[in-house]
Z-matrix of the N, CA and C atoms (Angstrom, degrees):
N
C 1 1.425
C 2 1.540 1 111.01
N 3 1.275 2 115.88 1 151.68
C 4 1.480 3 120.48 2 -177.36
C 5 1.528 4 111.16 3 -91.35
N 6 1.278 5 115.01 4 150.09
C 7 1.468 6 117.20 5 172.57
C 8 1.524 7 110.20 6 -99.68
N 9 1.335 8 114.41 7 146.40
C 10 1.471 9 120.07 8 179.46
C 11 1.464 10 107.71 9 -125.60
N 12 1.373 11 115.74 10 139.51
C 13 1.454 12 125.25 11 174.63
C 14 1.510 13 109.52 12 -102.49
N 15 1.327 14 117.38 13 126.31
C 16 1.513 15 122.16 14 179.29
C 17 1.528 16 109.47 15 -122.29
N 18 1.269 17 115.78 16 146.74
C 19 1.462 18 119.66 17 172.18
C 20 1.532 19 105.17 18 -100.74
N 21 1.359 20 116.42 19 118.69
C 22 1.430 21 122.45 20 -177.40
C 23 1.500 22 107.19 21 -137.01
N 24 1.326 23 112.70 22 137.96
C 25 1.496 24 121.10 23 174.76
C 26 1.529 25 107.88 24 -54.35
N 27 1.316 26 115.08 25 133.53
C 28 1.452 27 121.46 26 -176.66
C 29 1.590 28 113.11 27 -56.47
N 30 1.319 29 111.82 28 -44.98
C 31 1.500 30 116.95 29 179.90
C 32 1.515 31 110.71 30 -62.53
N 33 1.287 32 119.11 31 -42.23
C 34 1.451 33 124.61 32 -179.79
C 35 1.624 34 107.98 33 -66.12
N 36 1.326 35 114.74 34 -42.34
C 37 1.538 36 115.93 35 177.30
C 38 1.493 37 111.35 36 -63.99
N 39 1.318 38 119.15 37 -41.15
C 40 1.470 39 122.90 38 178.71
C 41 1.532 40 113.00 39 -62.56
N 42 1.310 41 117.55 40 -41.31
C 43 1.463 42 124.52 41 176.67
C 44 1.527 43 109.38 42 -66.63
N 45 1.311 44 117.27 43 -41.33
C 46 1.471 45 119.77 44 179.69
C 47 1.487 46 112.33 45 -67.17
N 48 1.319 47 117.16 46 -38.79
C 49 1.469 48 120.59 47 178.19
C 50 1.569 49 110.14 48 -65.53
N 51 1.284 50 113.12 49 -39.43
C 52 1.529 51 116.34 50 -176.69
C 53 1.573 52 108.46 51 -69.54
N 54 1.344 53 116.93 52 -42.41
C 55 1.450 54 121.15 53 176.54
C 56 1.510 55 109.56 54 -55.14
N 57 1.364 56 115.00 55 -53.96
C 58 1.454 57 120.24 56 -175.04
C 59 1.518 58 108.61 57 -58.56
N 60 1.363 59 118.73 58 -45.35
C 61 1.501 60 117.30 59 176.40
C 62 1.463 61 115.15 60 -59.77
N 63 1.382 62 119.66 61 -36.17
C 64 1.360 63 122.84 62 179.58
C 65 1.570 64 110.13 63 -63.23
N 66 1.311 65 114.17 64 -32.75
C 67 1.543 66 121.67 65 -179.46
C 68 1.513 67 108.85 66 -86.49
N 69 1.381 68 118.60 67 2.23
C 70 1.486 69 120.94 68 -178.87
C 71 1.520 70 111.44 69 67.35
N 72 1.286 71 117.89 70 31.44
C 73 1.485 72 121.71 71 179.48
C 74 1.538 73 108.14 72 -124.21
N 75 1.281 74 114.34 73 167.40
C 76 1.508 75 119.64 74 173.22
C 77 1.518 76 104.56 75 -98.58
N 78 1.350 77 116.70 76 156.67
C 79 1.379 78 122.28 77 178.55
C 80 1.514 79 112.77 78 -64.39
N 81 1.454 80 112.07 79 -34.98
C 82 1.441 81 118.59 80 175.67
C 83 1.512 82 110.45 81 -59.79
N 84 1.339 83 117.50 82 -42.34
C 85 1.441 84 122.40 83 -176.58
C 86 1.497 85 111.77 84 -66.49
N 87 1.383 86 114.62 85 -40.15
C 88 1.489 87 122.78 86 178.10
C 89 1.582 88 109.56 87 -60.49
N 90 1.310 89 115.14 88 -46.22
C 91 1.442 90 120.91 89 -178.89
C 92 1.550 91 112.14 90 -67.94
N 93 1.276 92 115.87 91 -40.10
C 94 1.468 93 121.33 92 176.59
C 95 1.572 94 110.95 93 -63.82
N 96 1.283 95 113.85 94 -45.17
C 97 1.501 96 118.28 95 177.19
C 98 1.552 97 109.99 96 -58.82
N 99 1.412 98 114.32 97 -45.59
C 100 1.470 99 117.53 98 -176.38
C 101 1.534 100 108.85 99 -62.81
N 102 1.365 101 115.23 100 -41.59
C 103 1.453 102 116.09 101 -176.31
C 104 1.531 103 112.26 102 -68.30
N 105 1.329 104 116.52 103 -34.69
C 106 1.477 105 119.88 104 176.02
C 107 1.541 106 110.19 105 -63.54
N 108 1.336 107 119.23 106 -42.34
C 109 1.503 108 121.36 107 176.42
C 110 1.496 109 109.95 108 -66.23
N 111 1.312 110 116.42 109 -41.45
C 112 1.497 111 120.47 110 179.70
C 113 1.517 112 111.08 111 -58.09
N 114 1.312 113 117.25 112 -50.88
C 115 1.451 114 122.83 113 -178.90
C 116 1.564 115 111.11 114 -62.25
N 117 1.390 116 113.97 115 -41.85
C 118 1.479 117 118.16 116 -178.97
C 119 1.467 118 112.51 117 -70.69
N 120 1.288 119 117.72 118 -14.87
C 121 1.581 120 120.23 119 -176.31
C 122 1.434 121 112.74 120 85.97
N 123 1.361 122 120.11 121 7.48
C 124 1.418 123 121.05 122 179.70
C 125 1.527 124 108.03 123 -68.77
N 126 1.316 125 114.63 124 149.35
C 127 1.507 126 119.08 125 173.60
C 128 1.505 127 112.40 126 -106.66
N 129 1.313 128 116.77 127 143.42
C 130 1.482 129 118.76 128 179.86
C 131 1.553 130 109.79 129 -61.62
N 132 1.351 131 112.03 130 155.82
C 133 1.495 132 120.15 131 -176.68
C 134 1.527 133 109.74 132 -53.91
N 135 1.292 134 118.53 133 -41.12
C 136 1.535 135 118.19 134 -175.12
C 137 1.513 136 110.25 135 -66.82
N 138 1.288 137 119.04 136 -27.87
C 139 1.480 138 120.29 137 179.88
C 140 1.546 139 110.63 138 -75.74
N 141 1.366 140 112.50 139 -43.69
C 142 1.487 141 118.76 140 172.20
C 143 1.518 142 113.55 141 -60.97
N 144 1.309 143 118.94 142 -38.00
C 145 1.453 144 121.15 143 178.18
C 146 1.532 145 109.34 144 -67.95
N 147 1.293 146 117.60 145 -41.91
C 148 1.427 147 123.11 146 -179.52
C 149 1.522 148 112.18 147 -58.12
N 150 1.352 149 112.12 148 -51.42
C 151 1.491 150 121.52 149 177.11
C 152 1.513 151 114.65 150 -56.72
N 153 1.312 152 113.78 151 -39.06
C 154 1.486 153 120.20 152 -179.23
C 155 1.547 154 110.22 153 -69.70
N 156 1.362 155 116.18 154 -42.91
C 157 1.417 156 122.47 155 178.84
C 158 1.568 157 109.25 156 -63.10
N 159 1.376 158 119.21 157 -48.50
C 160 1.445 159 119.26 158 176.37
C 161 1.483 160 114.83 159 -60.50
N 162 1.320 161 118.41 160 -35.87
C 163 1.518 162 118.44 161 176.22
C 164 1.508 163 111.40 162 -64.33
N 165 1.351 164 117.42 163 -39.75
C 166 1.451 165 120.02 164 176.01
C 167 1.476 166 115.18 165 -63.88
N 168 1.354 167 112.36 166 -44.27
C 169 1.461 168 122.50 167 178.81
C 170 1.521 169 113.20 168 -59.72
N 171 1.253 170 118.28 169 -39.16
C 172 1.498 171 122.93 170 179.25
C 173 1.521 172 110.81 171 -64.91
N 174 1.350 173 116.90 172 -31.32
C 175 1.459 174 122.50 173 -176.31
C 176 1.520 175 109.70 174 -87.76
N 177 1.352 176 119.26 175 -16.85
C 178 1.429 177 118.58 176 -177.42
C 179 1.555 178 114.67 177 -62.35
N 180 1.301 179 113.68 178 136.56
C 181 1.502 180 116.48 179 -175.54
C 182 1.480 181 113.54 180 -90.01
N 183 1.308 182 117.88 181 -29.05
C 184 1.447 183 124.51 182 -176.96
C 185 1.572 184 112.31 183 -72.15
N 186 1.296 185 113.77 184 134.96
C 187 1.442 186 120.89 185 170.06
C 188 1.483 187 111.90 186 -156.45
N 189 1.206 188 117.84 187 163.35
C 190 1.486 189 125.92 188 -171.54
C 191 1.545 190 112.49 189 -75.45
N 192 1.333 191 119.61 190 -8.16
C 193 1.455 192 120.99 191 -178.15
C 194 1.514 193 110.73 192 62.54
N 195 1.297 194 119.76 193 22.90
C 196 1.486 195 123.12 194 176.97
C 197 1.518 196 114.50 195 89.29
N 198 1.395 197 114.05 196 2.46
C 199 1.467 198 117.02 197 178.72
C 200 1.489 199 111.96 198 -62.47
N 201 1.320 200 116.76 199 145.69
C 202 1.400 201 121.77 200 177.55
C 203 1.545 202 108.14 201 -127.17
N 204 1.352 203 114.45 202 147.39
C 205 1.468 204 118.52 203 177.67
C 206 1.515 205 110.63 204 -126.15
N 207 1.286 206 117.62 205 150.88
C 208 1.473 207 122.99 206 178.83
C 209 1.545 208 103.72 207 -85.40
N 210 1.335 209 116.53 208 162.15
C 211 1.478 210 122.72 209 176.71
C 212 1.485 211 108.46 210 -61.14
N 213 1.252 212 122.23 211 -37.04
C 214 1.482 213 124.10 212 179.97
C 215 1.465 214 110.33 213 -66.27
N 216 1.420 215 121.44 214 -42.87
C 217 1.430 216 124.52 215 176.66
C 218 1.526 217 110.44 216 -57.98
N 219 1.311 218 116.63 217 -47.17
C 220 1.408 219 119.88 218 -177.55
C 221 1.479 220 113.23 219 -65.09
N 222 1.306 221 121.75 220 -25.03
C 223 1.495 222 123.63 221 -179.80
C 224 1.489 223 113.17 222 -107.84
N 225 1.380 224 113.22 223 12.98
C 226 1.506 225 118.61 224 177.39
C 227 1.553 226 109.63 225 -64.47
N 228 1.281 227 116.51 226 138.22
C 229 1.526 228 122.27 227 178.00
C 230 1.513 229 103.82 228 -100.72
N 231 1.351 230 113.03 229 134.42
C 232 1.533 231 118.77 230 176.76
C 233 1.477 232 110.11 231 -116.66
């Protein structure tokens, strides 16, 4: 395996290491996994979820017809 040298902000590196540890992973493993997905063309889950949501939203028939409500109207108790 080849070694790679990266220049990364110390704060970002610290945060990434902590997050990887919380997930029970090494930062090296996280980066390797990301690069494998990147090369394969796979998209992260949040990108896929956003695309699915936007597809559904475009097909939705309901809409407010331009109606606007004030904060008070939205919080009104009946």
